[in-house]
ROZA-368894 format. One record per residue: y, z, x of N, C-alpha, C in turn; residue in three letters. Coordinates in steps of 0.2 Angstrom, whole numbers, padded with zeros to 4 digits, always signed. Layout:
N
YZXYZXYZXala;...
% end
This chain:
244
+0178-0008-0096+0176-0005-0102+0178+0002-0102met;+0181+0005-0108+0183+0012-0108+0177+0016-0108arg;+0179+0022-0106+0174+0028-0105+0176+0034-0110val;+0172+0036-0114+0174+0041-0119+0169+0047-0118ala;+0172+0053-0118+0168+0059-0118+0168+0062-0125leu;+0162+0063-0128+0162+0066-0135+0158+0073-0134val;+0161+0078-0135+0158+0085-0135+0154+0086-0141thr;+0149+0090-0141+0145+0091-0147+0142+0085-0150gly;+0140+0080-0146+0139+0073-0148+0132+0072-0151gly;+0128+0077-0151+0120+0076-0153+0119+0077-0160ala;+0123+0080-0164+0122+0081-0171+0129+0080-0175thr;+0128+0079-0182+0133+0079-0186+0139+0074-0185gly;+0145+0076-0185+0151+0072-0184+0151+0069-0177met;+0149+0073-0172+0149+0071-0166+0144+0065-0164gly;+0138+0066-0167+0133+0060-0167+0136+0054-0170ala;+0139+0055-0176+0142+0049-0179+0147+0046-0175ala;+0151+0050-0172+0157+0047-0167+0154+0044-0161thr;+0149+0046-0158+0146+0043-0153+0143+0036-0155val;+0140+0036-0161+0138+0029-0163+0143+0024-0164ala;+0149+0027-0167+0154+0022-0169+0158+0020-0163glu;+0159+0024-0158+0162+0022-0152+0158+0017-0148leu;+0151+0018-0148+0147+0014-0144+0147+0007-0148ala;+0147+0006-0154+0148+0000-0158+0154-0004-0156lys;+0159+0000-0153+0165-0003-0151+0165-0005-0144glu;+0159-0005-0141+0158-0007-0134+0162-0002-0129lys;+0162+0004-0131+0165+0009-0127+0159+0013-0124ile;+0159+0014-0117+0154+0018-0114+0155+0026-0116thr;+0150+0029-0118+0150+0035-0121+0146+0040-0117val;+0150+0046-0115+0146+0052-0112+0145+0057-0118ala;+0139+0058-0119+0137+0063-0125+0136+0069-0122leu;+0140+0074-0123+0139+0081-0121+0135+0085-0127gln;+0130+0089-0124+0126+0093-0129+0125+0100-0125tyr;+0123+0105-0129+0122+0111-0126+0114+0113-0126ser;+0111+0113-0132+0104+0114-0133+0100+0109-0137thr;+0104+0104-0140+0100+0099-0144+0098+0093-0140ser;+0094+0094-0135+0092+0089-0130+0088+0084-0134val;+0083+0085-0138+0079+0080-0141+0083+0076-0146ser;+0088+0079-0149+0093+0075-0153+0097+0070-0149glu;+0100+0073-0144+0104+0069-0139+0100+0063-0136ala;+0094+0064-0134+0090+0059-0131+0088+0053-0137lys;+0087+0056-0143+0085+0051-0148+0091+0046-0150lys;+0097+0049-0150+0103+0045-0152+0104+0040-0146ile;+0104+0043-0140+0106+0038-0134+0101+0033-0134ala;+0094+0034-0135+0089+0029-0134+0090+0024-0140asp;+0092+0026-0146+0093+0021-0151+0099+0017-0150lys;+0104+0020-0148+0111+0016-0146+0110+0011-0141leu;+0106+0013-0136+0104+0009-0130+0100+0003-0132lys;+0096+0004-0137+0091-0002-0139+0095-0007-0143ser;+0101-0004-0146+0106-0009-0149+0111-0012-0145glu;+0111-0011-0139+0116-0014-0134+0121-0009-0132gly;+0121-0003-0134+0126+0002-0133+0125+0005-0126gly;+0130+0008-0123+0130+0011-0117+0131+0019-0118lys;+0126+0023-0118+0127+0030-0119+0123+0034-0114val;+0126+0039-0111+0123+0044-0106+0124+0051-0109glu;+0119+0055-0108+0119+0062-0111+0120+0067-0105ile;+0124+0072-0106+0126+0077-0101+0125+0084-0105phe;+0121+0088-0101+0120+0095-0104+0126+0099-0101gln;+0129+0104-0105+0134+0108-0103+0135+0114-0109ala;+0135+0120-0106+0137+0125-0111+0144+0126-0110asp;+0148+0124-0115+0156+0124-0114+0159+0131-0115leu;+0155+0135-0117+0157+0142-0118+0158+0146-0111ser;+0154+0143-0106+0154+0146-0099+0161+0144-0095glu;+0163+0148-0091+0170+0148-0088+0171+0141-0085lys;+0167+0139-0080+0168+0133-0076+0165+0126-0079asp;+0162+0127-0085+0157+0121-0087+0161+0115-0088ser;+0168+0116-0091+0172+0110-0093+0173+0105-0086ala;+0175+0109-0081+0177+0105-0075+0170+0102-0072asp;+0165+0105-0072+0159+0103-0070+0156+0097-0074his;+0157+0097-0080+0155+0092-0085+0159+0085-0083leu;+0166+0086-0083+0170+0080-0081+0168+0077-0075val;+0167+0081-0070+0165+0079-0063+0159+0075-0063ala;+0154+0077-0067+0148+0074-0068+0149+0067-0072gln;+0153+0067-0077+0154+0061-0080+0157+0056-0076val;+0162+0058-0072+0166+0053-0068+0161+0050-0062lys;+0157+0055-0060+0152+0052-0055+0148+0047-0057glu;+0146+0047-0063+0141+0043-0066+0144+0037-0070lys;+0149+0038-0073+0152+0033-0077+0159+0031-0076leu;+0163+0035-0072+0170+0033-0070+0174+0037-0074gly;+0181+0036-0072+0186+0041-0075+0186+0040-0083ala;+0187+0046-0086+0187+0046-0093+0193+0044-0097ile;+0193+0039-0101+0199+0037-0105+0200+0040-0111asp;+0195+0042-0114+0195+0045-0121+0191+0051-0121ile;+0194+0056-0124+0191+0063-0125+0191+0065-0132leu;+0185+0066-0135+0185+0069-0142+0182+0076-0141val;+0186+0081-0143+0184+0088-0143+0181+0090-0149asn;+0175+0089-0150+0171+0090-0156+0167+0096-0156asn;+0165+0099-0150+0160+0104-0150+0163+0110-0153ala;+0159+0114-0157+0161+0120-0160+0155+0124-0163gly;+0157+0130-0164+0152+0135-0167+0155+0139-0173val;+0151+0140-0178+0154+0144-0184+0149+0150-0185met;+0152+0156-0185+0147+0162-0187+0151+0165-0192ser;+0148+0170-0195+0150+0174-0201+0151+0181-0200asp;+0157+0184-0201+0159+0191-0200+0166+0192-0203ala;+0167+0198-0206+0173+0200-0208+0177+0202-0202ser;+0184+0202-0203+0188+0205-0197+0186+0212-0195ile;+0185+0216-0200+0183+0223-0199+0176+0224-0195ile;+0172+0219-0197+0165+0220-0194+0164+0216-0187glu;+0169+0211-0186+0168+0207-0180+0169+0210-0173met;+0164+0208-0169+0164+0211-0162+0168+0207-0158ser;+0170+0210-0152+0174+0206-0147+0170+0200-0145asp;+0164+0201-0144+0160+0196-0141+0160+0190-0146asp;+0159+0191-0153+0159+0186-0158+0166+0182-0158leu;+0171+0186-0157+0178+0183-0157+0179+0178-0151trp;+0177+0181-0145+0177+0177-0139+0173+0171-0139asp;+0167+0171-0142+0163+0166-0142+0166+0160-0146gln;+0169+0162-0152+0172+0157-0156+0178+0154-0152ala;+0182+0158-0149+0188+0155-0146+0186+0151-0140leu;+0182+0153-0136+0180+0150-0130+0177+0143-0131asn;+0173+0142-0136+0170+0136-0138+0174+0131-0142leu;+0177+0134-0147+0181+0130-0152+0188+0128-0149asn;+0191+0132-0145+0198+0131-0142+0199+0131-0135leu;+0196+0136-0131+0197+0136-0124+0194+0130-0120thr;+0188+0128-0123+0185+0122-0119+0189+0116-0120ser;+0192+0115-0126+0196+0109-0127+0202+0109-0123ala;+0205+0115-0122+0211+0115-0117+0208+0113-0110phe;+0203+0116-0108+0200+0115-0101+0198+0107-0100lys;+0195+0104-0105+0194+0097-0105+0200+0093-0105leu;+0205+0095-0108+0211+0091-0108+0214+0091-0101ile;+0214+0097-0099+0217+0099-0092+0213+0094-0087arg;+0207+0094-0087+0203+0090-0082+0203+0083-0083ala;+0204+0080-0089+0204+0073-0090+0211+0070-0090thr;+0216+0073-0092+0223+0070-0093+0225+0067-0087ala;+0224+0070-0081+0227+0067-0075+0226+0060-0074pro;+0219+0058-0075+0217+0051-0074+0220+0046-0079ser;+0221+0049-0085+0224+0045-0091+0231+0044-0089met;+0235+0049-0087+0242+0049-0085+0243+0044-0080val;+0239+0044-0075+0239+0039-0069+0238+0032-0071ser;+0234+0031-0076+0232+0024-0078+0237+0022-0084lys;+0241+0026-0086+0246+0025-0092+0242+0023-0098lys;+0237+0026-0099+0233+0025-0106+0228+0030-0107trp;+0227+0033-0113+0222+0038-0114+0223+0040-0122gly;+0217+0042-0124+0216+0045-0131+0213+0052-0131arg;+0216+0056-0134+0213+0063-0135+0213+0065-0142ile;+0207+0066-0144+0207+0068-0152+0203+0075-0152ile;+0206+0080-0155+0204+0086-0156+0201+0087-0164asn;+0195+0089-0164+0192+0090-0171+0194+0097-0173ile;+0198+0097-0178+0200+0104-0181+0197+0105-0187ser;+0200+0108-0192+0196+0109-0198+0202+0111-0204ser;+0200+0110-0210+0204+0112-0216+0206+0119-0215gln;+0201+0123-0212+0203+0130-0212+0208+0132-0208val;+0210+0128-0203+0216+0129-0199+0223+0129-0204ala;+0222+0126-0210+0228+0126-0214+0227+0132-0220leu;+0221+0133-0222+0220+0138-0227+0217+0144-0226thr;+0214+0145-0220+0211+0151-0218+0204+0151-0221gly;+0200+0156-0220+0193+0156-0223+0191+0164-0222ser;+0189+0167-0228+0187+0174-0227+0180+0174-0224ala;+0179+0179-0219+0174+0180-0215+0173+0175-0209asn;+0178+0171-0208+0178+0166-0203+0185+0166-0199his;+0188+0172-0199+0195+0172-0196+0195+0169-0188ala;+0189+0171-0185+0189+0168-0178+0189+0161-0178his;+0185+0158-0182+0184+0151-0182+0191+0147-0185tyr;+0194+0150-0190+0200+0148-0192+0206+0148-0187ala;+0206+0154-0184+0211+0155-0178+0210+0150-0173ala;+0204+0148-0171+0203+0143-0165+0205+0136-0168ala;+0203+0135-0174+0205+0128-0176+0212+0127-0177lys;+0216+0132-0179+0223+0132-0180+0226+0131-0173ala;+0223+0135-0168+0225+0134-0161+0225+0127-0158gly;+0220+0124-0161+0219+0117-0159+0225+0112-0161leu;+0228+0114-0166+0234+0110-0169+0240+0112-0164leu;+0241+0118-0162+0246+0119-0157+0245+0116-0151gly;+0239+0116-0148+0237+0112-0142+0238+0105-0143leu;+0236+0102-0149+0237+0095-0150+0244+0093-0149thr;+0249+0097-0153+0256+0095-0153+0259+0096-0146tyr;+0257+0101-0143+0260+0102-0136+0258+0096-0131ser;+0251+0095-0131+0249+0089-0127+0252+0083-0128ala;+0253+0081-0135+0256+0075-0137+0263+0075-0134ala;+0267+0080-0134+0274+0080-0131+0273+0079-0123lys;+0268+0082-0120+0268+0082-0113+0266+0075-0110glu;+0262+0071-0114+0259+0065-0112+0261+0059-0115tyr;+0265+0060-0120+0268+0054-0123+0271+0048-0119gly;+0275+0051-0114+0279+0046-0110+0274+0042-0105ala;+0268+0045-0105+0262+0041-0101+0258+0037-0105ser;+0260+0036-0111+0256+0032-0116+0249+0035-0117cys;+0248+0041-0117+0242+0045-0119+0244+0048-0126val;+0240+0046-0131+0241+0049-0137+0236+0055-0138thr;+0238+0060-0142+0234+0066-0144+0235+0067-0151val;+0229+0067-0154+0229+0069-0162+0224+0073-0164asn;+0225+0076-0170+0219+0080-0172+0217+0078-0179ala;+0210+0078-0180+0207+0076-0186+0205+0083-0189val;+0206+0084-0196+0204+0090-0199+0199+0088-0205leu;+0193+0088-0203+0188+0087-0209+0188+0093-0214pro;+0186+0090-0220+0185+0095-0225+0177+0097-0225gly;+0174+0097-0231+0167+0099-0231+0163+0093-0230arg;+0160+0092-0225+0156+0086-0223+0149+0088-0223ile;+0145+0083-0224+0137+0084-0225+0134+0085-0217glu;+0135+0091-0215+0132+0093-0209+0127+0099-0210thr;+0124+0101-0204+0119+0106-0205+0123+0113-0206asn;+0129+0113-0203+0134+0119-0204+0135+0120-0211met;+0137+0115-0214+0139+0115-0221+0133+0116-0226ile;+0127+0113-0224+0121+0114-0228+0119+0121-0229ala;+0120+0125-0223+0118+0132-0223+0122+0136-0227gln;+0129+0134-0228+0133+0138-0232+0135+0136-0239arg;+0132+0130-0241+0133+0128-0248+0129+0130-0253ser;+0123+0134-0251+0119+0136-0256+0122+0141-0261ile;+0122+0139-0267+0125+0143-0273+0133+0142-0273gly;+0135+0138-0269+0143+0136-0269+0145+0129-0270lys;+0140+0125-0270+0141+0118-0270+0145+0115-0276leu;+0143+0117-0282+0147+0115-0288+0154+0117-0288asp;+0155+0123-0285+0162+0126-0285+0166+0122-0280gly;+0163+0120-0274+0166+0116-0269+0168+0109-0272trp;+0163+0106-0275+0165+0100-0278+0170+0100-0283leu;+0171+0105-0287+0176+0105-0292+0183+0106-0289ser;+0183+0109-0282+0189+0109-0279+0192+0103-0275gln;+0187+0098-0275+0188+0092-0271+0190+0086-0276thr;+0196+0083-0276+0197+0078-0280+0192+0072-0280pro;+0189+0070-0275+0184+0065-0274+0177+0067-0277leu;+0177+0074-0278+0171+0077-0281+0164+0075-0277asn;+0165+0075-0271+0159+0075-0266+0160+0077-0260arg;+0155+0078-0256+0155+0080-0249+0157+0074-0245leu;+0160+0075-0239+0161+0069-0235+0155+0067-0231gly;+0155+0062-0228+0150+0059-0223+0152+0060-0216lys;+0148+0061-0211+0150+0062-0204+0153+0055-0202pro;+0151+0049-0205+0153+0043-0203+0160+0042-0205glu;+0162+0045-0210+0169+0045-0212+0174+0048-0208glu;+0172+0053-0205+0176+0057-0199+0176+0052-0193val;+0170+0050-0191+0169+0045-0185+0174+0039-0186ala;+0175+0036-0192+0179+0031-0193+0186+0032-0191ser;+0188+0038-0193+0195+0040-0192+0196+0041-0184met;+0191+0044-0181+0192+0044-0173+0192+0038-0170val;+0188+0033-0173+0187+0026-0170+0194+0023-0171ser;+0197+0024-0176+0204+0021-0178+0209+0024-0173phe;+0209+0030-0172+0214+0033-0167+0213+0031-0160leu;+0207+0029-0158+0205+0027-0152+0208+0020-0151val;+0208+0016-0156+0210+0009-0155+0217+0008-0154ser;+0219+0001-0152+0226-0001-0151+0230-0001-0158glu;+0226-0001-0163+0230-0001-0170+0233+0006-0171lys;+0231+0011-0167+0234+0018-0168+0239+0019-0162ala;+0241+0014-0159+0245+0016-0152+0251+0019-0153ser;+0254+0019-0159+0260+0023-0161+0259+0029-0165tyr;+0253+0032-0165+0252+0038-0168+0250+0043-0163ile;+0254+0048-0163+0253+0054-0158+0255+0060-0161thr;+0252+0066-0160+0255+0072-0163+0253+0073-0170gly;+0248+0069-0173+0247+0069-0180+0241+0074-0181ala;+0241+0077-0187+0235+0081-0190+0233+0077-0196ala;+0227+0074-0196+0225+0069-0201+0219+0072-0205ile;+0220+0073-0211+0215+0076-0216+0210+0071-0218asn;+0204+0073-0217+0198+0069-0220+0194+0073-0224val;+0196+0074-0230+0193+0080-0234+0193+0079-0241asn;+0193+0072-0243+0192+0071-0250+0198+0074-0255gly;+0203+0076-0252+0209+0078-0256+0209+0086-0257gly;+0204+0089-0253+0203+0096-0254+0210+0100-0252leu;+0213+0098-0246+0219+0100-0244+0224+0094-0244val;+0230+0095-0246+0234+0089-0246+0241+0091-0243met;+0244+0086-0240+0250+0087-0237+0250+0086-0229gly;
% end
């Protein structure tokens, strides 16, 4: 049985991804930072349905947390075959007003932790000649976002990381892809949609917000053998908000 590590797996797109992979009979390590009750609730539900899910607490913004997390998962579940870098944080500040700490927080969690987790998990994938790495980026990597330069820069950095890792690991049958969600029904979006929703929908050809499950379905596809010839791709899941 394959083992997957999904970061930020307690809520939103991460939780949907955990559920989708568990349905595919993949053993899932669900990483959370502070949402312990949500993590336990998801794991208990999926276990009751026959899934195999274990939860792991880690603050991925801390320097050595990625290596410690991977070691814990390996000890309990075995080597990691699938890595989904979904953990992220979004805060609001203009460039002029942004502090160094706010910038560092965004880069550390949204980008640096993904790099460290790839570095920690890739060796076993390479040795087994099979692996899947999926980085959850964002539409703002392509468009930018006022008052979110730190977030957009980190998500754009994930694309460069994806392409580079795809070139490094392709010969070992390890695929590396990025998924770029648009405006998805999550707590993060709900907090920012007040007074903006009608305008957002008018910009989106499908005229609705996306569902976390629709992002999870793309991740599940990229994990499958049906996607074995896809690597170095950046795939939009955004209702047509950004095209190309």
